[in-house]
C-alpha positions in Angstrom: 120.5 83.2 107.2 118.7 86.6 107.4 118.2 88.3 110.8 117.5 91.7 112.2 121.2 92.7 111.9 120.8 92.7 108.1 118.1 95.4 108.2 118.2 99.2 108.5 115.4 101.5 109.6 112.9 98.9 110.7 111.1 99.4 114.0 111.0 96.0 115.6 108.8 95.0 118.5 108.9 91.7 120.3 105.4 91.7 121.9 103.6 91.4 119.7 106.2 90.3 117.2 105.9 92.9 114.5 108.2 95.2 112.4 107.3 98.4 110.6 109.1 100.7 108.1 107.9 103.8 106.1 109.1 104.5 102.6 108.8 108.0 101.1 108.5 108.8 97.4 108.8 111.8 95.0 105.4 111.2 93.4 102.3 109.1 93.4 103.5 107.2 90.4 106.6 106.1 92.3 104.5 105.1 95.3 102.2 103.1 93.1 105.2 101.3 91.4 106.5 100.3 94.8 103.1 99.1 96.1 102.6 97.1 92.9 106.1 95.6 93.1 105.5 94.7 96.7 102.2 93.0 95.8 104.1 90.9 93.2 106.7 90.0 95.8 103.8 88.9 98.1 102.3 86.7 95.4 105.7 85.1 94.7 106.5 84.4 98.4 103.0 83.8 99.7 103.6 86.3 102.4 101.3 89.3 102.8 102.3 92.2 105.0 100.0 94.9 106.1 100.4 98.0 104.0 99.1 101.5 104.0 100.0 104.2 101.5 99.1 107.7 100.4 100.3 109.9 97.6 104.0 110.0 98.6 104.6 107.3 101.2 103.9 103.7 102.1 104.2 102.0 105.4 104.8 98.2 105.5 104.1 96.2 108.6 105.4 92.6 108.8 104.0 90.3 111.4 104.0 86.6 112.4 101.7 84.2 114.1 104.7 82.6 115.8 106.2 83.7 119.2 109.0 85.6 117.5 109.9 87.1 114.1 112.1 84.7 112.1 114.0 84.2 108.9 110.9 84.4 106.8 109.9 87.8 108.1 113.4 89.2 108.1 114.0 87.9 104.5 110.8 89.5 103.4 111.8 92.8 105.0 115.2 92.6 103.2 113.4 92.0 99.9 111.1 94.9 100.6 114.1 97.1 101.2 115.5 96.2 97.9 112.3 97.2 96.2 112.2 100.4 98.3 115.7 101.3 97.1 114.4 101.1 93.5 111.5 103.5 94.0 112.1 105.5 97.3 113.8 108.8 97.8 114.4 107.9 101.4 113.3 105.2 103.8 112.6 106.3 107.3 
């Protein structure tokens, strides 16, 4: 079971239940590769986070309609971190 203790660098709020993390990249190409990989993950999992990005960073916000973040959200965050590790120079 995945929970918040499995994650690093995510800002987690309980009200409303939301978590956010920013990833930084060396170039726009790396940012684009990460964003595209995250879009593929979203299609595979049928979970669609909020995402903003610019030339060298992307911010991912994971939310739920439930009263609290759960295994689905924490699992998606962990999968996002794995993608971030592939493309990111640092996650903050």
